[in-house]
C-alpha positions in Angstrom: -23.3 -39.7 146.4 -23.7 -36.6 148.5 -26.2 -33.9 147.4 -25.4 -30.2 147.8 -27.3 -28.5 150.6 -30.7 -27.2 149.5 -30.3 -23.9 151.1 -27.0 -23.3 149.5 -28.2 -24.1 146.1 -31.3 -21.8 146.6 -29.0 -19.0 147.7 -27.0 -19.5 144.7 -30.0 -19.2 142.3 -30.2 -16.3 140.0 -32.2 -13.5 141.8 -35.2 -12.0 139.9 -33.4 -8.7 139.6 -30.2 -10.3 138.0 -29.7 -10.2 134.3 -30.7 -13.5 132.4 -28.0 -15.8 131.1 -27.8 -16.2 127.4 -25.7 -19.0 125.8 -24.6 -18.5 122.2 -23.6 -21.6 120.2 -24.1 -23.8 117.1 -27.2 -25.6 116.6 -27.6 -29.3 115.9 -24.8 -30.8 118.1 -23.9 -30.8 121.8 -20.3 -29.5 121.3 -18.5 -27.4 123.9 -21.6 -25.6 124.6 -23.0 -28.7 126.3 -20.8 -28.2 129.3 -22.5 -24.9 130.0 -25.9 -26.2 129.3 -25.3 -29.0 131.8 -24.4 -26.5 134.4 -27.4 -24.5 134.0 -29.7 -27.6 133.9 -28.1 -29.2 137.1 -28.5 -25.9 138.9 -32.1 -25.2 137.8 -31.0 -21.9 136.5 -33.1 -20.3 133.5 -31.0 -19.6 130.4 -31.4 -18.8 126.9 -30.0 -21.1 124.5 -29.6 -19.7 120.9 -29.1 -23.1 119.4 -32.7 -23.9 120.1 -33.9 -20.8 118.2 -34.2 -19.7 114.5 -31.3 -17.8 113.4 -28.8 -19.6 115.7 -26.0 -19.9 113.0 -26.3 -16.3 112.2 -25.9 -15.3 115.9 -22.8 -17.4 116.1 -21.4 -16.0 112.8 -22.0 -12.4 113.9 -19.9 -13.2 117.0 -16.9 -14.7 115.3 -17.0 -12.5 112.3 -13.8 -10.7 111.5 -15.9 -7.5 111.4 -16.9 -7.8 115.1 -14.7 -5.5 117.1 -17.0 -5.4 120.2 -16.6 -1.7 119.9 -20.0 -1.0 121.3 -19.5 -3.3 124.3 -16.1 -2.4 125.7 -14.3 -3.6 127.6 -15.6 -7.0 126.1 -13.6 -8.8 123.4 -14.8 -10.4 120.3 -14.7 -14.1 120.6 -12.6 -16.5 118.3 -15.2 -19.2 118.7 -18.2 -20.2 120.5 -19.5 -21.0 123.3 -20.1 -17.3 124.3 -21.9 -16.3 127.6 -23.7 -13.1 127.8 -24.7 -12.0 131.2 -25.8 -8.4 131.6 -23.0 -6.2 130.2 -20.5 -9.1 130.4 -19.6 -11.2 127.2 -17.0 -14.0 127.7 -16.0 -17.1 125.8 -14.0 -20.2 126.3 -15.7 -23.2 128.0 -13.5 -23.2 131.1 -13.6 -19.6 131.5 -17.3 -19.4 131.4 -17.6 -22.3 133.9 -15.2 -20.4 136.3 -17.5 -17.5 136.1 -20.8 -19.4 136.6 -19.7 -22.1 139.2 -19.8 -19.8 142.2 -22.8 -18.0 141.0 -25.2 -21.1 140.5 -23.9 -23.3 143.2 -21.6 -25.6 141.5 -18.2 -24.6 143.0 -16.6 -26.0 146.1 -17.1 -24.0 149.5 -14.8 -21.0 149.0 -15.0 -20.2 152.8 -13.1 -23.5 153.4 -10.8 -23.2 150.3 -10.5 -19.8 148.7 -8.6 -21.4 145.9 -11.0 -24.0 145.2 -12.1 -22.5 141.9 -8.7 -22.7 140.4 -8.3 -26.4 141.4 -11.6 -27.0 139.8 -10.6 -25.3 136.7 -7.5 -27.5 136.5 -9.6 -30.7 136.6 -12.1 -29.0 133.8 -9.1 -28.3 131.7 -7.5 -31.7 131.9 -10.9 -33.4 131.1 -11.3 -31.1 128.1 -7.7 -31.6 127.1 -7.6 -35.4 127.2 -11.2 -36.4 126.7 -12.4 -33.8 124.2 -9.6 -32.2 122.2 -7.5 -35.4 121.9 -10.7 -37.4 121.2 -11.6 -35.0 118.3 -8.0 -35.0 117.0 -8.2 -38.7 116.9 -10.7 -38.5 113.8 -9.0 -35.4 112.4 -5.3 -36.1 112.9 -3.8 -34.2 110.0 -6.1 -31.0 110.2 -9.5 -29.9 110.8 -9.8 -28.4 107.4 -9.7 -31.8 105.7 -12.7 -34.1 105.7 -12.5 -37.3 107.7 -12.6 -39.2 104.4 -9.3 -37.4 103.4 -7.4 -38.8 106.3 -8.9 -42.2 107.2 -5.6 -44.3 107.4 -4.2 -41.7 109.6 -7.2 -41.6 111.8 -7.3 -45.2 112.3 -3.7 -45.2 113.4 -4.4 -42.2 115.7 -7.3 -43.8 117.1 -5.3 -47.0 117.9 -2.7 -44.9 119.6 -5.2 -43.0 121.6 -7.2 -45.9 122.9 -3.9 -47.7 123.8 -2.0 -45.0 125.6 -3.9 -41.8 126.2 -7.5 -42.9 127.2 -6.3 -45.2 130.0 -3.8 -42.5 131.2 -6.8 -39.8 131.6 -9.2 -42.5 133.0 -6.4 -43.5 135.4 -5.8 -39.8 136.4 -9.4 -39.2 137.4 -9.5 -42.5 139.2 -6.6 -41.3 141.1 -8.3 -38.0 141.9 -11.5 -39.9 143.1 -9.3 -42.1 145.3 -7.4 -39.3 146.9 -10.7 -37.5 147.9 -12.1 -40.6 149.3 -9.0 -41.1 151.4 -9.5 -37.7 152.8 -13.1 -38.3 153.7 -15.3 -41.3 152.8 -18.2 -39.0 152.0 -16.0 -37.3 149.2 -17.4 -39.3 146.1 -17.0 -36.3 143.6 -13.9 -34.9 142.2 -13.5 -32.2 144.7 -15.0 -32.8 148.0 -18.5 -33.9 149.0 -20.5 -31.8 146.6 -20.9 -32.0 142.9 -19.2 -29.2 141.0 -18.7 -28.0 137.4 -15.7 -30.4 137.1 -17.9 -33.5 137.6 -20.4 -32.3 134.9 -17.5 -31.7 132.5 -15.9 -35.0 133.2 -19.4 -36.7 132.6 -19.8 -35.0 129.3 -16.3 -35.8 128.2 -16.7 -39.3 129.2 -20.1 -39.7 127.4 -18.8 -38.3 124.2 -15.7 -40.4 124.3 -17.8 -43.5 124.8 -19.9 -42.6 121.9 -16.9 -42.4 119.7 -14.8 -45.4 121.2 -17.6 -47.6 122.6 -15.5 -51.0 122.6 -12.4 -49.2 124.0 -14.5 -47.8 127.0 -16.1 -51.1 127.5 -12.8 -52.7 127.6 -11.5 -50.3 130.4 -14.8 -50.9 132.2 -14.4 -54.7 132.1 -10.9 -54.3 133.3 -12.3 -53.1 136.7 -9.5 -50.6 137.2 -11.5 -47.4 137.1 -14.6 -48.3 139.2 -14.9 -44.9 140.9 -14.8 -43.1 137.6 -17.5 -45.2 136.1 -19.7 -44.9 139.3 -19.3 -41.0 139.2 -20.5 -41.0 135.6 -23.5 -43.1 136.5 -24.2 -40.7 139.6 -24.3 -37.7 137.4 -26.5 -39.4 135.0 -29.1 -40.2 137.7 -29.3 -36.8 139.2 -32.9 -35.7 138.6 -32.3 -32.5 136.8 -29.6 -34.2 134.6 -31.8 -37.3 133.9 -34.7 -35.0 132.9 -32.4 -33.0 130.6 -30.8 -36.0 129.0 -34.3 -37.5 128.1 -35.6 -34.1 126.8 -35.3 -32.6 123.2 -32.8 -29.9 124.5 -30.2 -32.6 124.6 -28.9 -32.6 121.2 -27.5 -35.7 119.6 -24.0 -36.4 118.5 -23.1 -35.9 114.9 -20.6 -33.9 113.1 -19.1 -32.3 116.0 -16.2 -33.2 118.6 -17.4 -36.7 119.1 -18.2 -38.9 116.1 -18.7 -42.6 115.6 -16.8 -44.2 112.6 -16.9 -48.0 112.5 -13.3 -48.0 111.4 -12.2 -46.1 114.4 -14.2 -48.1 116.9 -10.9 -50.0 118.1 -9.7 -51.4 121.3 -6.3 -51.2 122.8 -3.8 -53.8 121.5 -0.3 -55.0 122.5 1.3 -52.9 119.8 0.4 -50.0 117.5 1.6 -50.3 113.8 4.4 -48.0 113.3 5.5 -47.6 117.0 8.8 -49.1 118.0 
């Protein structure tokens, strides 16, 4: 896998006179804030993570409170939910939106001189990964609604999970395999999702894959054994082995999966079958 040019990475680092980055997110689970953490960690950019400090819950609740009108920080808008990124006078939310802002600033976007529209193409990949390998994975264990406990919808969750691993999981794995195949066809050195350099899209796909494998280990292993998504599995391993990412994954900053987006329930650890109950 190709490395980003060291000079370019250094130029993209946060200058001493630039405001610090602050990530506001729930403590105790990776969640959607993890995509932002991985970007900072890979780029060696200092950041404050409120999830690692006392009072983290209160900081999130203050952001999403119905009383927060952001009147003192106009033209900022109050967020609906975390993650929230604060950088100087700017406050923005939504994972993909935050990454669109960060990527060109910290050296995790494609070369805009060669492709001025690259950031939008990257965002499309990010949104696709978040749709199919994050939102849909979460909905598999909460198919009726999020306000009900998992225990209140177990039969529906089992059926939803069977449907997901049979139809949706291979669809999204196949899509990203096709993207990687297309990049490789353009240039054999292109081993990432967009060109020869790792970007935020690769980091998002890695985290989505990792969480999906936590929730559906047997189904992911089944796809690995089938050998139809070799490029995708290779990309995931390549991200995991990058020095900064490897150090982060081994650190206490990497929070464990729990009651968040990705959850392991033995009843939902299913594999794709020839038919799904209730489907004609």
